[in-house]
N, C-alpha and C positions, 0 to 999 in steps of 0.2 A: 566775900561779897560787902563786908562794912565800908570799903572805900566807895561803893556807888552812894552810900549815903551822905559821904564829903562830897559828894558832887552837885554842880549846880545847876538846875534847869534846863541852862544852854549846853553845858558838860555832856548832859544825859541824853540832850536829841542829837548830838554830835556822835554819840557811844552808838543811839540808837539806826545809825546808820553805817556803824564799820563793824561788821561782823565779822572781822577777824581779833579785833580788840573784844569783843561782847567771847568769842570763844577762847582765849587767851584768860580772861577773867574766870571764864567757868571754869577752867581746867586749873586753874588756881585757886579754886576755892576750896576751902576746908573739907566740905561735903563730899566732892567729888574728889579730893585727895584721897579723903578716907575711903570712899568706895572703891576706888584703887587698890587701895593697901589690903581693904579685905579680899578682894580679886586675885590678889597675887597670892595672898595667905591660902586661900582656896584652891588655888590652882596648884600651889606647891604641896599642900594636903592630899589632894587627890594624884597628885604625880608619886606622891610618897607611898599613897597605898596602891598604887598601880603596880610600883618596883616590888611590894612585899607581895601581892596578889602572885606575879609573875615568880616570884622565890617558891610559891605553894603548889604552883601550877606540876611542874614533876612529879615530887611525891602524890599529887590527886592522881595523877596519869597512872600513875605506878599503882597506885591501891587501888583504880577502877579497874585494870588490867587483871590483879590480883582476884581482886571480889568476882570479877567476872568467871575468871577460870575455876573458882572454887564454888560457884554457883553452876558451872557446867558439873562440875566432880560430883556436887551433892546431887543434879537431877539422876545422874547415874546409877549412884548410891539409890536415890528414891525406886528407881527402876528396878533394881537388883533386890532390893529388899521386898518390892512389890511381887517379884518371882518367886522368890523364897517364900513369900507367907503364902503366895495358891500353891506353892508345892506341898507344902506343911497341910495346908487345910485339905488338900488332894489326898495328901497320905492318912492325914488323922480322922478324914472320911471312911478310908478304907480300914483303921483299924478301929473300928466303935468294937467295943467290949463283947457284944455279940455276935460280931464278924469274929473276934478275937477267940470267942470260945468255940464257934463252929471248927474254925479252922485245928485249934486244938485237940477238939475231940476227932476229929477227921485224923491228925497225924497221930493222935494217942491208939487209935483203932487200929492203924496201918502198921505202928510198932507193934501191939498187941499179936497181930496176923501173922509179923515175919516171926516174931518169937514162937507162937505157936510151932509154926513151919520148921524153925530150928530146934525145938526139943522134939518133934517129930522125927526129924531125922536124925537129933544125936542118937535118941534111943530106941531105935528101929532095929 
């Protein structure tokens, strides 16, 4: 655009009516060329990042699939754990110390009665 400073008023008026020349001067300006260079560099960087992202796509999908599989296994294990916990609680409730004592006393009495029958039979 420095060349515009060197032009006379008449040349500037002629230039004002020549849109192609204005466009050429604008495209040749350092500001526009710097912007185009920045744009091209940004596009190149963007393309490079896109290619790097594509390289990560396959491992990411594989990892996502593995994570999903492991999560499903974890859910099954959690269900099994809950079932086992419920069984254990049921078993524990049935095996309270008082209940166990009663069962042992009944069993002890049964064994004692059997022993008496055996003794009577042997010593008869």
